[in-house]
PDB file of N, CA, C and O in Angstrom:
ATOM      1  N   MET A   1      58.983 -28.047  49.121  1.00  0.00           N
ATOM      2  CA  MET A   1      60.134 -27.525  50.377  1.00  0.00           C
ATOM      3  C   MET A   1      58.730 -26.557  50.737  1.00  0.00           C
ATOM      4  O   MET A   1      57.896 -25.977  50.042  1.00  0.00           O
ATOM      5  N   SER A   2      58.998 -26.752  52.476  1.00  0.00           N
ATOM      6  CA  SER A   2      57.661 -25.452  53.160  1.00  0.00           C
ATOM      7  C   SER A   2      59.116 -24.287  52.604  1.00  0.00           C
ATOM      8  O   SER A   2      60.234 -24.441  52.113  1.00  0.00           O
ATOM      9  N   ASN A   3      58.075 -22.903  53.138  1.00  0.00           N
ATOM     10  CA  ASN A   3      58.516 -21.680  53.803  1.00  0.00           C
ATOM     11  C   ASN A   3      59.179 -21.697  54.569  1.00  0.00           C
ATOM     12  O   ASN A   3      58.574 -21.805  55.635  1.00  0.00           O
ATOM     13  N   VAL A   4      60.059 -21.655  54.669  1.00  0.00           N
ATOM     14  CA  VAL A   4      61.180 -20.982  56.203  1.00  0.00           C
ATOM     15  C   VAL A   4      61.327 -19.551  56.802  1.00  0.00           C
ATOM     16  O   VAL A   4      62.395 -18.940  56.795  1.00  0.00           O
ATOM     17  N   LYS A   5      60.291 -19.122  57.263  1.00  0.00           N
ATOM     18  CA  LYS A   5      60.656 -17.767  57.726  1.00  0.00           C
ATOM     19  C   LYS A   5      61.376 -17.274  59.148  1.00  0.00           C
ATOM     20  O   LYS A   5      60.930 -17.524  60.268  1.00  0.00           O
ATOM     21  N   THR A   6      62.510 -16.567  58.874  1.00  0.00           N
ATOM     22  CA  THR A   6      63.585 -16.172  60.187  1.00  0.00           C
ATOM     23  C   THR A   6      63.415 -14.492  60.235  1.00  0.00           C
ATOM     24  O   THR A   6      63.593 -13.662  59.343  1.00  0.00           O
ATOM     25  N   LEU A   7      63.003 -14.334  61.626  1.00  0.00           N
ATOM     26  CA  LEU A   7      63.355 -13.017  61.693  1.00  0.00           C
ATOM     27  C   LEU A   7      64.178 -12.535  61.549  1.00  0.00           C
ATOM     28  O   LEU A   7      65.102 -12.937  62.256  1.00  0.00           O
ATOM     29  N   VAL A   8      64.449 -11.582  60.769  1.00  0.00           N
ATOM     30  CA  VAL A   8      65.592 -10.216  60.705  1.00  0.00           C
ATOM     31  C   VAL A   8      65.724  -9.013  61.855  1.00  0.00           C
ATOM     32  O   VAL A   8      66.763  -8.708  62.439  1.00  0.00           O
ATOM     33  N   ASP A   9      64.427  -8.414  62.030  1.00  0.00           N
ATOM     34  CA  ASP A   9      64.552  -7.433  62.533  1.00  0.00           C
ATOM     35  C   ASP A   9      62.658  -6.763  62.969  1.00  0.00           C
ATOM     36  O   ASP A   9      61.722  -6.824  62.172  1.00  0.00           O
ATOM     37  N   GLU A  10      62.593  -6.292  64.138  1.00  0.00           N
ATOM     38  CA  GLU A  10      61.440  -6.121  64.971  1.00  0.00           C
ATOM     39  C   GLU A  10      61.419  -5.082  65.712  1.00  0.00           C
ATOM     40  O   GLU A  10      62.311  -5.061  66.561  1.00  0.00           O
ATOM     41  N   TRP A  11      60.473  -3.909  65.688  1.00  0.00           N
ATOM     42  CA  TRP A  11      60.785  -2.854  66.353  1.00  0.00           C
ATOM     43  C   TRP A  11      58.756  -1.691  66.775  1.00  0.00           C
ATOM     44  O   TRP A  11      57.744  -1.397  66.138  1.00  0.00           O
ATOM     45  N   SER A  12      59.190  -1.533  67.886  1.00  0.00           N
ATOM     46  CA  SER A  12      57.836  -0.761  67.917  1.00  0.00           C
ATOM     47  C   SER A  12      58.052   0.809  67.814  1.00  0.00           C
ATOM     48  O   SER A  12      59.197   1.249  67.918  1.00  0.00           O
ATOM     49  N   VAL A  13      56.815   1.789  67.583  1.00  0.00           N
ATOM     50  CA  VAL A  13      57.367   2.956  68.063  1.00  0.00           C
ATOM     51  C   VAL A  13      55.613   3.555  69.144  1.00  0.00           C
ATOM     52  O   VAL A  13      54.492   3.267  68.726  1.00  0.00           O
ATOM     53  N   ARG A  14      55.730   3.959  69.803  1.00  0.00           N
ATOM     54  CA  ARG A  14      54.534   4.596  70.413  1.00  0.00           C
ATOM     55  C   ARG A  14      54.393   5.778  70.053  1.00  0.00           C
ATOM     56  O   ARG A  14      55.301   6.326  69.428  1.00  0.00           O
ATOM     57  N   ASP A  15      53.354   6.372  70.328  1.00  0.00           N
ATOM     58  CA  ASP A  15      53.278   7.480  70.018  1.00  0.00           C
ATOM     59  C   ASP A  15      52.211   8.548  71.063  1.00  0.00           C
ATOM     60  O   ASP A  15      50.982   8.540  71.126  1.00  0.00           O
ATOM     61  N   LEU A  16      53.325   9.530  71.903  1.00  0.00           N
ATOM     62  CA  LEU A  16      52.887   9.826  73.095  1.00  0.00           C
ATOM     63  C   LEU A  16      51.678  10.826  73.364  1.00  0.00           C
ATOM     64  O   LEU A  16      51.536  11.486  74.393  1.00  0.00           O
ATOM     65  N   GLU A  17      50.971  10.823  72.443  1.00  0.00           N
ATOM     66  CA  GLU A  17      49.762  11.906  72.360  1.00  0.00           C
ATOM     67  C   GLU A  17      48.467  10.834  72.877  1.00  0.00           C
ATOM     68  O   GLU A  17      47.681  10.709  73.816  1.00  0.00           O
ATOM     69  N   ASP A  18      48.831  10.178  71.594  1.00  0.00           N
ATOM     70  CA  ASP A  18      47.623   9.482  71.423  1.00  0.00           C
ATOM     71  C   ASP A  18      47.614   7.912  72.062  1.00  0.00           C
ATOM     72  O   ASP A  18      46.675   7.191  72.398  1.00  0.00           O
ATOM     73  N   ASN A  19      49.252   7.679  72.080  1.00  0.00           N
ATOM     74  CA  ASN A  19      49.423   6.253  73.298  1.00  0.00           C
ATOM     75  C   ASN A  19      49.013   5.280  72.225  1.00  0.00           C
ATOM     76  O   ASN A  19      48.799   4.162  72.695  1.00  0.00           O
ATOM     77  N   SER A  20      48.821   5.382  70.785  1.00  0.00           N
ATOM     78  CA  SER A  20      48.861   4.509  69.404  1.00  0.00           C
ATOM     79  C   SER A  20      50.352   4.006  69.090  1.00  0.00           C
ATOM     80  O   SER A  20      51.399   4.652  69.151  1.00  0.00           O
ATOM     81  N   SER A  21      50.142   2.645  68.731  1.00  0.00           N
ATOM     82  CA  SER A  21      51.634   1.973  68.737  1.00  0.00           C
ATOM     83  C   SER A  21      52.060   1.600  67.530  1.00  0.00           C
ATOM     84  O   SER A  21      51.154   2.088  66.853  1.00  0.00           O
ATOM     85  N   LEU A  22      52.826   1.057  66.718  1.00  0.00           N
ATOM     86  CA  LEU A  22      53.260   0.939  65.426  1.00  0.00           C
ATOM     87  C   LEU A  22      54.397   0.016  65.283  1.00  0.00           C
ATOM     88  O   LEU A  22      55.602   0.254  65.361  1.00  0.00           O
ATOM     89  N   LYS A  23      53.850  -0.948  65.088  1.00  0.00           N
ATOM     90  CA  LYS A  23      54.752  -2.538  64.996  1.00  0.00           C
ATOM     91  C   LYS A  23      55.067  -2.839  64.264  1.00  0.00           C
ATOM     92  O   LYS A  23      54.226  -3.244  63.461  1.00  0.00           O
ATOM     93  N   ILE A  24      56.799  -2.935  63.794  1.00  0.00           N
ATOM     94  CA  ILE A  24      57.266  -3.203  62.369  1.00  0.00           C
ATOM     95  C   ILE A  24      57.842  -4.586  62.351  1.00  0.00           C
ATOM     96  O   ILE A  24      58.226  -4.840  63.493  1.00  0.00           O
ATOM     97  N   VAL A  25      58.058  -5.561  61.557  1.00  0.00           N
ATOM     98  CA  VAL A  25      58.565  -7.028  61.796  1.00  0.00           C
ATOM     99  C   VAL A  25      59.100  -7.088  60.171  1.00  0.00           C
ATOM    100  O   VAL A  25      58.472  -6.750  59.168  1.00  0.00           O
ATOM    101  N   VAL A  26      60.545  -7.664  60.279  1.00  0.00           N
ATOM    102  CA  VAL A  26      60.992  -7.911  58.721  1.00  0.00           C
ATOM    103  C   VAL A  26      61.890  -9.266  59.072  1.00  0.00           C
ATOM    104  O   VAL A  26      62.776  -9.319  59.924  1.00  0.00           O
ATOM    105  N   GLU A  27      61.518 -10.179  58.346  1.00  0.00           N
ATOM    106  CA  GLU A  27      61.563 -11.325  57.720  1.00  0.00           C
ATOM    107  C   GLU A  27      62.084 -12.106  56.870  1.00  0.00           C
ATOM    108  O   GLU A  27      61.662 -11.766  55.765  1.00  0.00           O
ATOM    109  N   SER A  28      62.629 -12.788  56.804  1.00  0.00           N
ATOM    110  CA  SER A  28      63.543 -13.468  55.796  1.00  0.00           C
ATOM    111  C   SER A  28      62.798 -14.978  55.412  1.00  0.00           C
ATOM    112  O   SER A  28      62.598 -15.944  56.149  1.00  0.00           O
ATOM    113  N   CYS A  29      62.512 -14.807  54.141  1.00  0.00           N
ATOM    114  CA  CYS A  29      61.318 -16.011  53.632  1.00  0.00           C
ATOM    115  C   CYS A  29      61.962 -16.798  52.471  1.00  0.00           C
ATOM    116  O   CYS A  29      62.478 -16.186  51.536  1.00  0.00           O
ATOM    117  N   THR A  30      61.941 -18.145  52.516  1.00  0.00           N
ATOM    118  CA  THR A  30      62.848 -18.823  51.304  1.00  0.00           C
ATOM    119  C   THR A  30      61.686 -18.753  50.589  1.00  0.00           C
ATOM    120  O   THR A  30      62.053 -19.582  49.756  1.00  0.00           O
ATOM    121  N   GLU A  31      60.489 -18.428  50.184  1.00  0.00           N
ATOM    122  CA  GLU A  31      59.493 -18.649  48.977  1.00  0.00           C
ATOM    123  C   GLU A  31      58.419 -18.103  49.431  1.00  0.00           C
ATOM    124  O   GLU A  31      57.692 -18.351  50.393  1.00  0.00           O
ATOM    125  N   LEU A  32      58.410 -17.037  48.311  1.00  0.00           N
ATOM    126  CA  LEU A  32      57.585 -15.620  48.290  1.00  0.00           C
ATOM    127  C   LEU A  32      57.077 -15.736  47.267  1.00  0.00           C
ATOM    128  O   LEU A  32      57.708 -16.495  46.531  1.00  0.00           O
ATOM    129  N   GLY A  33      55.607 -15.058  46.558  1.00  0.00           N
ATOM    130  CA  GLY A  33      55.653 -14.637  45.086  1.00  0.00           C
ATOM    131  C   GLY A  33      55.005 -15.664  44.427  1.00  0.00           C
ATOM    132  O   GLY A  33      54.786 -16.701  45.053  1.00  0.00           O
ATOM    133  N   ASN A  34      54.645 -15.556  43.226  1.00  0.00           N
ATOM    134  CA  ASN A  34      54.539 -16.304  42.391  1.00  0.00           C
ATOM    135  C   ASN A  34      55.367 -17.290  41.901  1.00  0.00           C
ATOM    136  O   ASN A  34      54.964 -18.302  41.327  1.00  0.00           O
ATOM    137  N   LYS A  35      56.801 -16.942  42.170  1.00  0.00           N
ATOM    138  CA  LYS A  35      57.926 -17.848  41.429  1.00  0.00           C
ATOM    139  C   LYS A  35      58.441 -18.722  42.489  1.00  0.00           C
ATOM    140  O   LYS A  35      59.201 -19.652  42.220  1.00  0.00           O
ATOM    141  N   SER A  36      58.025 -18.437  43.787  1.00  0.00           N
ATOM    142  CA  SER A  36      58.441 -19.158  44.993  1.00  0.00           C
ATOM    143  C   SER A  36      60.018 -18.567  45.203  1.00  0.00           C
ATOM    144  O   SER A  36      60.697 -19.435  45.750  1.00  0.00           O
ATOM    145  N   LEU A  37      60.744 -17.403  44.938  1.00  0.00           N
ATOM    146  CA  LEU A  37      61.984 -16.800  45.242  1.00  0.00           C
ATOM    147  C   LEU A  37      62.239 -16.347  46.501  1.00  0.00           C
ATOM    148  O   LEU A  37      61.540 -15.603  47.189  1.00  0.00           O
ATOM    149  N   PRO A  38      63.197 -16.804  46.732  1.00  0.00           N
ATOM    150  CA  PRO A  38      63.573 -16.249  48.241  1.00  0.00           C
ATOM    151  C   PRO A  38      63.714 -14.663  48.761  1.00  0.00           C
ATOM    152  O   PRO A  38      64.527 -13.865  48.295  1.00  0.00           O
ATOM    153  N   GLU A  39      62.865 -14.410  49.699  1.00  0.00           N
ATOM    154  CA  GLU A  39      62.655 -12.801  49.748  1.00  0.00           C
ATOM    155  C   GLU A  39      62.644 -12.020  51.375  1.00  0.00           C
ATOM    156  O   GLU A  39      62.829 -12.600  52.445  1.00  0.00           O
ATOM    157  N   PHE A  40      62.413 -10.787  51.198  1.00  0.00           N
ATOM    158  CA  PHE A  40      62.250 -10.106  52.478  1.00  0.00           C
ATOM    159  C   PHE A  40      61.029  -9.571  52.631  1.00  0.00           C
ATOM    160  O   PHE A  40      60.652  -8.836  51.718  1.00  0.00           O
ATOM    161  N   ARG A  41      60.413  -9.719  53.413  1.00  0.00           N
ATOM    162  CA  ARG A  41      59.126  -9.230  53.948  1.00  0.00           C
ATOM    163  C   ARG A  41      58.784  -8.533  55.184  1.00  0.00           C
ATOM    164  O   ARG A  41      58.787  -8.974  56.334  1.00  0.00           O
ATOM    165  N   SER A  42      58.433  -7.148  54.673  1.00  0.00           N
ATOM    166  CA  SER A  42      57.833  -6.113  56.032  1.00  0.00           C
ATOM    167  C   SER A  42      56.592  -6.605  56.288  1.00  0.00           C
ATOM    168  O   SER A  42      55.951  -7.228  55.441  1.00  0.00           O
ATOM    169  N   THR A  43      56.050  -6.290  57.808  1.00  0.00           N
ATOM    170  CA  THR A  43      54.631  -5.860  57.906  1.00  0.00           C
ATOM    171  C   THR A  43      54.674  -5.001  58.864  1.00  0.00           C
ATOM    172  O   THR A  43      55.520  -4.873  59.749  1.00  0.00           O
ATOM    173  N   GLY A  44      53.480  -4.259  58.605  1.00  0.00           N
ATOM    174  CA  GLY A  44      53.117  -3.034  59.688  1.00  0.00           C
ATOM    175  C   GLY A  44      52.004  -2.854  59.432  1.00  0.00           C
ATOM    176  O   GLY A  44      51.784  -3.343  58.324  1.00  0.00           O
ATOM    177  N   TRP A  45      50.567  -2.117  60.124  1.00  0.00           N
ATOM    178  CA  TRP A  45      49.734  -1.535  60.120  1.00  0.00           C
ATOM    179  C   TRP A  45      48.854  -2.784  59.163  1.00  0.00           C
ATOM    180  O   TRP A  45      47.927  -2.459  58.421  1.00  0.00           O
ATOM    181  N   GLY A  46      49.170  -3.776  59.274  1.00  0.00           N
ATOM    182  CA  GLY A  46      48.311  -4.801  58.361  1.00  0.00           C
ATOM    183  C   GLY A  46      48.877  -4.600  56.914  1.00  0.00           C
ATOM    184  O   GLY A  46      48.023  -4.954  56.100  1.00  0.00           O
ATOM    185  N   ILE A  47      50.293  -4.049  56.175  1.00  0.00           N
ATOM    186  CA  ILE A  47      50.175  -3.870  54.390  1.00  0.00           C
ATOM    187  C   ILE A  47      51.470  -4.862  54.789  1.00  0.00           C
ATOM    188  O   ILE A  47      52.274  -4.790  55.718  1.00  0.00           O
ATOM    189  N   PHE A  48      51.326  -5.811  53.699  1.00  0.00           N
ATOM    190  CA  PHE A  48      52.874  -6.481  53.663  1.00  0.00           C
ATOM    191  C   PHE A  48      53.481  -6.016  52.410  1.00  0.00           C
ATOM    192  O   PHE A  48      52.926  -5.703  51.357  1.00  0.00           O
ATOM    193  N   SER A  49      54.829  -6.030  52.749  1.00  0.00           N
ATOM    194  CA  SER A  49      56.086  -5.302  51.350  1.00  0.00           C
ATOM    195  C   SER A  49      56.999  -6.563  51.368  1.00  0.00           C
ATOM    196  O   SER A  49      57.588  -7.149  52.276  1.00  0.00           O
ATOM    197  N   THR A  50      56.893  -6.768  49.985  1.00  0.00           N
ATOM    198  CA  THR A  50      58.044  -7.808  50.025  1.00  0.00           C
ATOM    199  C   THR A  50      59.622  -6.988  49.177  1.00  0.00           C
ATOM    200  O   THR A  50      59.646  -5.780  48.945  1.00  0.00           O
ATOM    201  N   MET A  51      60.658  -7.817  48.872  1.00  0.00           N
ATOM    202  CA  MET A  51      61.445  -7.081  48.178  1.00  0.00           C
ATOM    203  C   MET A  51      62.334  -8.565  47.817  1.00  0.00           C
ATOM    204  O   MET A  51      62.118  -9.503  48.585  1.00  0.00           O
ATOM    205  N   ASN A  52      63.123  -8.744  46.898  1.00  0.00           N
ATOM    206  CA  ASN A  52      63.983  -9.712  46.384  1.00  0.00           C
ATOM    207  C   ASN A  52      65.256  -9.250  46.680  1.00  0.00           C
ATOM    208  O   ASN A  52      65.664  -8.097  46.533  1.00  0.00           O
ATOM    209  N   ARG A  53      65.873 -10.225  47.112  1.00  0.00           N
ATOM    210  CA  ARG A  53      67.185 -10.390  47.649  1.00  0.00           C
ATOM    211  C   ARG A  53      68.122 -10.160  46.582  1.00  0.00           C
ATOM    212  O   ARG A  53      69.080  -9.468  46.927  1.00  0.00           O
ATOM    213  N   TRP A  54      68.118 -10.569  45.300  1.00  0.00           N
ATOM    214  CA  TRP A  54      69.109 -10.935  44.337  1.00  0.00           C
ATOM    215  C   TRP A  54      67.892  -9.416  43.304  1.00  0.00           C
ATOM    216  O   TRP A  54      66.667  -9.320  43.386  1.00  0.00           O
ATOM    217  N   PRO A  55      68.828  -8.528  42.489  1.00  0.00           N
ATOM    218  CA  PRO A  55      68.069  -8.353  41.428  1.00  0.00           C
ATOM    219  C   PRO A  55      67.541  -9.157  39.911  1.00  0.00           C
ATOM    220  O   PRO A  55      66.761  -8.587  39.149  1.00  0.00           O
TER     221      PRO A  55
END
């Protein structure tokens, strides 16, 4: 089975002093990690973070 990614939320923040911006994307994925469990994935500044839906 292939990994299906669904966009949950996306937002961007801009700094008014130096005009830089940060974009955050949160996705729900059907297969992530070594055990291929359903998880949420957030990305921003090139950093990936995952979180299990179930404890």
